[in-house]
N, C-alpha and C positions, 0 to 999 in steps of 0.2 A: 275838455280833451278826453278822449278816451283813454283807458287804462290798459297796459300790456297784460298779457294773460298767456299762461301756456296751456297749450292743447297737445293731447296726446294723439298720435296718429295709428289707426288700427286698420290693416288690410289683410284681403284674402288672396290665394295665389287663383290663377287661371282655372285649376282644376276645382269643381264644386265641391268636392268632400274635404278640401284642405282645410284646415282649422285658421278662423281669425287670429292673426298674432300682431303684438306691437312692432312697428316698425321704425318708431322715433317719436320725436316732439318737434312740434314749432311754437313761437312765441307770436302772438299777434293780438290787435285790440278790438277785433269784431270776428265773428264767427265765419263771415264771408272770407275775410283777409286769411283766416287760419286754414280754410279750404283751398283755396289758391295757392298758399306757401306749400301745403301738404301735396297738392298735385305736381306743383312744379319740382319740389325736393324729393319725393319718394316714388314718382312713378316711374320708375326705371324699367318696372316688370309689369306685364299686361295683368293688372290686379284685376280680379270681378267685381270686388266692393273694396271702397276705402271709406272710413269712418274718421272724423275727429271728436274729440272729447275733451271738455273743459278739465282740467286735472283735478280741480276744485271739487268734481262732480264725481270721481272715482272714490271708492269707499274702501278703505285699508283695513284688511280682515288681520293679518298677521305682522307686526311692527317689527322692523331689525333692531337688533340689541345696540 
């Protein structure tokens, strides 16, 4: 049985120069599943790009108190 994981979803607007930004997160058991969920949940705009990143792969630089 696959373990569920949290994936952060990043996207950039239709305009080329707009920055990549975090638009939300999804829970999934595979990267493919995360990509499908992200597209279904967060593709309300015509994003130029969209990425899913396992939350565990992010490196925290500043920790909240």
